[in-house]
N, C-alpha and C positions, 0 to 999 in steps of 0.2 A: 595486520589483518588485511584481508583482501578487500578492495573496493569499498563501497559504501554499505551501510546497514540498509536493510529494506525499510524505508520509512513509510509507515502506513498513512493513508491520505485522509481518513475520516475519523481519527481518534484523538484529536487534540494536537497531533503533530501538524506542522504547517508547512506548506510548500511555498517557495518563493517563485512567483511566475516571472519569467524573464522579461515579459513586456509589461511589467506592472505599472510603469509610467507614474511613479509617485513623486518625481523629483520636485514638483513645484506645488505640492499640496499644502493647504493651509488648514489647520485645525483650530477651532476656537474653543476657549475654555468652557464657555457656557453661553448659549445663545440668549438666555433670558434677559441679559442686560442690554440687548441690542434691540431697541424699540422700533427701529426702522422697518424691520421685517415683521409684519403683522401675521403673515401666513394666510391671508384670505385671497388666494388666487382664483381667477375664473377657470372653469373647466377647459374650454377649448380655445385658449389663447394662441397667438401667433408663435411659431417656433422660437426658442431662445436656448442659448447654451446653458442657462441656469434652469434646473429642474426643481419642482416643488414636490416633496414626497410627504404623504399624509398617512395617518393611522399606524404610526410606528409603534411597536410594542414598547412599553415604558422603559425597560432596562437596556434597550438597544444601544450599542456603542457607535462612535464615529467610524471605527474600523469596518463594521458590518455595512454601514450605509455606503462607504467608499467602495467596498467590494462589489456593490451592485453596478457601479459605473465602470470599474476597471476593464471588463472585457471589451468595452466599446471605445476606449481611448484614454487619454490623459485626464486625470481628475485634478483641477487646479484650485478648488476652494470648497469648503463645506461650512455650513452653519446649522447647528442643531437648536431647535426650539423645544427644549426638554419638556417644559410645562404643557406644551400643546401636542406633544407626540408628532411633531413635524420636523422636517429638515429641508434645507436648500443645498443642492449639490451643483457645483459649477464644473462643466467640462471645458476642455481647451477649445473645442470647435463646436459650431452649431450642428455640423453634419453628425458628429459623434452623438450629440444629444438627440437628434432626430432618429438615428438608428436605434438608440436605447429606448426611446418612447415607443417607436413602432414595434420593436421586439417585445417589450413588456406589455403592449396592448394585446398581443397575441398570446402571450404566456404570462399569466398573473404572477408577479414577483412575490416571494414570501420571505419574511425574516422571522426566525424563531417560530416557524410553523403558522404564522399569521399572514393573511394576505395584506399587502400594502398598496397604496395608490400613487402613481407617478404622472405628473403633467408638466407642461411648460409653465415657467414662472413669468410674471409681468416684468420682473427685473431682468436686465440684459447682462448685468454682471453683479458679483457679490462684493460689496465693500465692507471690510470688517475693520474695527478700529485697532490702532497700533499696539496698545498694551496687550490685547489678545494676540495680535500678530506675532509679537516677540516670543510669547510662549509657544505659539504654533510653530514658529521657525525652529525652536529648540526641539519640539516633538518631531518636526520634519527631519532635522539632522539625525536624530536618533533613528528614525525610520530608515533613512538612506544608509546609515552605518550598518544597521541590522541587515538591510538588503545586500549590501556589498559583501559583508562577512559571510553571509549564508548562501551567496549565489551558487557555490559549487555543490550544493546539496544534490543536484541532479547528476553528479559524477563528472560532469564537464562544466567548466565555468562558462556560462552562456553569455556571450556578449553580442550586441546587436550585429556586429560585423561578422561574427563567426557563423551566423545563420546562412547556410548556403541555400540557394533556391530549391524549394522542395518540389518533388515530382507532381504531387496531387494534393488537392484540398481534402481528399477523403482518406481517413485512416481505417485500417483493419485492426480490430482489437480482439485479442483472445484472452480469456481469463483462466489462469491456472489455479489449482488448489481451491476450487470454489466449493467450500462446504458451508457457504452462507450465501443466500441468494443475492445477486446483484441485479438491480432493476434498471430499466431505461432511465428513470429519473435520477438514480445515483450517478450514472454515467454522465448525464446532462449536467448535473451539479459540478462534477469534477472537471469536465472538459470545457465548461463555459468560462473557466478562469483564464483561458488562453485566447478567447475570442468568441464571437457569437456563433453558437452551434445551429446550423440550419436544419439538418436532418439526421435521424438515427434509425437504423434498422437492426434489430437483434434476431438471432436465430441459433439453432443448435446444429453443429456439424461435427462428425466423429466424436459424439458424446461430449463435445465441449461447447460452452456458451461463447458465442462470438458476436461481434457487432461491427457494423460499418457506420462511420460517423463523418459527416461532411461539414466543413467550415466554409465561410465565404472566401477565404484566402489561403493559399498553400502555406504562407508564412506562419499562420496560426497553427496549422497542422504540424509544421516542422517544430515549432516551439513546444507544443503539447507532447509530441513524441520525445523530444530531448528531455523534458522534465519528468514525464510520467512512465516511460518504458521501464519495466522492472520494478515499479513501486507496488506496494501492497495497498489495497483499498481499505481493508480492516486489519486489525492487529494479526500478524502472522497468517494471513490467508488472502485469497483472491488477488493474485499477482497479475498485473497488467502486462501483456506482451503486445507491443504496438509496431505495425509496419504501415508503409504507404500502400494504399490500394491501387490496383491498376485502373479502377474506375475513376473518372473525374467528376461524375455527377450521379446522384442516387435518385431513383424514381420511386417515391413513396405513394402507395395507393390509399392507405388507411392510417388514421391517427388513433392508435390504441396502445396497449402496454407492450406491444412487440415492435411497433414502428411509429415514427412520428416525423411530420414535416412541419417545423416551427414557422415556416414562412406561409403555410396554408392552413390556418385554424379551421377552415370550412370543410376539410376532408371528412368523409364518413368514417365511422369506426369499424365498418365491415362487420361480419358476423363471426369473426375469428374468436375462438375461445380465449378468455384471458389466460395469460401464460401461467398465472398462479391461481389456485383456488382462492376466491375472494376472502374467505375467512383467514386463510394462511397469509394472504397479502396484507390483510388488516393487521394481523399479529406482527408481521415483519415490519410494516410501516411504523408500528409503535417502537419496535426494537431499533429500526434504522434511524429514527429521530434521535436516539441516544448517540448513534454513531456520527450523524451529520451535525457535528458540533457547529453552533452558529459561527459563521466566519471562519470555518475550519481551514479554508484554503486561502484566506485573505493574506496578503503579503505583509501583514504587520505582526508584531508580537511573535516572532518566530522562536519557539523554544528549540533546544537541540533535538531534532527529530530522532536522531539515532538513540538518544537517551530515552526518549518516549517509547521507541520500539523495544528497547531493552527492558524497560520497566514493565511493558506489557507482556513480553515473553517471560519475564521472571515471575509472572503470575500475580504481580501486585495489582495489575490492571487486567481484567479478564475480558474476553470477547463477549459482548452481550449475546445471550443465547447459547453460549458455551461457557458455563461458569468455570472458574479456575478449579472449583471443587468438583466439576462435572465428572464424566465417566473416565476414571484413570486407568481402567483395566482393558487391555486389548486381547482379542482372540486371534491368533495367527494360525492359519491352516495350510495344508498342502506343502508342509515342510519335508525336506529330505531326511527321513528318520535315521538313515544310516550315519549321516554326517553331523546333524545339528546337535548343539550342546547349549546349556544355559549361558555359558560364556560367550558363544558366538552371537546369540540373540542379544545379550547385554551390550556387546560391542556395536552391532549394527544399529539397534534401536537407540543406543546411547548417543548417536549423532543428533537425534531430534529431541532429547530430553534426558532426565536423570532416571534411569531404570532402577526401581526399588527391588522388585522380586520377579523371578522367572520360574514358571512351572511347566515342564513338558508333561503332557497328560499320560498317565500310567497306562491306560488301556486304549489310547489313541495317540501313538507317539509321533504322528505327523502333525500334531497340533500342540500349541502352547499358549499359556496365559502370561501376559507381560504387564506388570503394574508400573505405571509412570508416576512422576512426582505430582503432576496436576493434569487437569482436563485439557488445558491448552497444549501440553506436550503430547498427550495421547492423540489429539486431533492432528498435530503436525506429523507425528510418526505415521499415522494411518494414511494421511494424504500423500506423503512422500514415498512410502514403502509398499503400499498395496499394489500388486501387479508387477513388482520387480522380481528378478531372478536371484535366488540364493541357493547355492549348491545345485545348480541345474534345474531347479523347479520354480515355477511362478507362484509366489506366495500370496495368500489372501489375508488382508488385515481388516478386521471389523471391531467395533466396540463390543466388549463383553457385557453380559448382564451382571457379572460378579462385581461387587464393590471393592473387594481386596483379594489378594492371592494368599490362600492359607498355607502356612508352613507346616511340614509334617510334625506329628507329635514327637516330643522328646524321645530319643532312643529308637525311633522307628526309621529303618533304612528305606528310602525310596529310590535306591540305586543312583543317587546324585541327580535326580530329575528336577528337584526344586532347589533354587538357590536364592539366598537373601543378599542383595547387593546394597542394602540401606546405608552401610558405612563405607562403601567403596571409595577409595581416593581418586577414582577415575571419572567421577561425575564432571561433565563439562559445564554445567549450568548452576553450580552451587553458589558462586559469587554473584550477587545481584549486580547488574550492569556490566557483566563480563563481556569482553569483545566477542566471545563465541555466539552471543545472541544475534550479532549482526552478520554472522557468517553461516547461516543455516540455508543450505541449498539442496535442491533435489539430487538424487544419485546421478553421477555424471562420470564419463570415462576419464576425465581429468581430476587428479587428486591434488590436494594442497598438503604439503609435508612441512612440519615445523619441528623445532628443537633438535636440529641436526648438529652434532659436534663438529668442530673444525677439522678433525682428522678424517672424516668420512667424505669420500669423493663421489663424483657422479657415477662412475662405474660400479662402486660398491652398492649404491642404491638401485641402479638398473638391474644388477644381478639379483639382489634381494627380492625385488618385485617380480622379476621374471620367474623366480622360484615358486611363486604362488600359483603358477599354472597358466599365466597369460603372457601376452607380448607387450613389451614397453615400446610405445610408438614415438614418444618424444619426452624430453626432459629439459628443464630450465631452472637454474639456481636464481634466487633473488639476489640483490646486490650483496647482502651481508653473509650469504652462504648458510644462514641459520634456517632458511626456508627455501622451498622449491615447489615447482609444479611438475607433476609426472603424469603422462597420459598413457593409459592402457588402450587396447584396441576396442574393447566394448565396455559398456556400463557394468555388465555382469562380472567381467574380470576385475573391474575397479572395486566393486562391492566385495568380491572375494579377497582382494589385496588389503582392503581396509580392515576386514574382519581378522585377517591373519597378522597384520603388521601394526595396527594401532597399538601404541604402548610397547612396541618391540624395543628391547634394550640394545642400544647401539654402542654401549660402553661409555666410559667417562661419566657414568651416572646420568646419561641422556636417554630418556625414553621417547621414541619417535611418536609424534602426534600426526594423525592422518584424518583429513576430512574431505568432503566433496567440494569441488571448486566450481565457480560459475564462469571462470576464464577458460580459454583454450590456448594452446601453445602455438 
């Protein structure tokens, strides 16, 4: 399989932040037996590296409390007073604690959608007794083990030394496949894991949602870019594309849902219209809270993110707001009616899901209905294929109002315009957890070929692909020669080649498998 799976950020899969600083954390089994800490701290005490956190939701975990401190520096100890809904969090330095308190006095921190309160503690350090400490050390070792084994989630193993100086503390973020609104707050939640976010400006350019986001330090920007570029925010959608901005400082005039300066809570909201109709915003806030799993990005308890992505794509977990049972039928229009067949649509749309039925409309042959296996797949196919060129024409893909595609009545000939692919052996996503779930990419000029028999050479494949009517620009075998990358000169040519050659019989009982690649040669 190529590269990593696209791990979604807010659906229970967890990202390991490269600077999560957990090496010397101490977790106590249960603070109740520790009578020294009564938890009655005064409001405006002198700064201390120990912070007192109040009004915690009852079921909150150590992990979630620790995650509050991670963006600001190393967390060295924690003590939960479960019965009192309070906790003490010790940071490595007083500076880190001061930054954290200042930050959260401007931006109210929330855990599990409840506001919580953070202030300096009277204690200058946390002393926790040894029996608890041994247990905590064990937890710690487990945490560090999990972190090191999962570090390469971001595609590159990020080590502190590998971080080259970044150009700018400002990132430019573009969001692809956005068929689910992404708000300024969602961006703030995700990017805060890599350092304190100072400012965010969001805008729409070329019909794409974009944002500029400023950290205090270019290193944070570098780490966020390494870990998040190419990740999906939600299952199978809203892909982050991240670059350094040429700007090194953002000038924010208003604090509202389009822009925010977290260092200046006093800014006016301006009279700008809210980006979303308030009623819609409220509905999405409800949905989004399902997506923003508490501690979703905390660097503890890291499940296999790729497995989570696969489970989601398999429709066992569906995207809130797009139920897996959602609209499975697509309407495709502006097709080239001279050329198009049910089989060609099955092959192209089959890259994004398991096509069940295809019907080219009898009295409007430039349009077709395509039924996918579930709503998630129809969303994926729509977002990736709408606006692409097939047989020389830009196709339009929308959700149909039909619930299913009707097959013609027995004995009625509709000139082969309707085809049932329900039992096709060519479905890519039948097997739950299949590697194919992790290799779903937008149409691209570079194709990934697999299942190549030993006797087939580079020239054979170049000739085969040139015969689909395009130009082969580059070719590269993988080490084992069973797979290769092949680059056509345009995306349109690559789409044509995939339609013509996916499942092509190369002899020796090898049928060629073709998919779009995210790599270039």
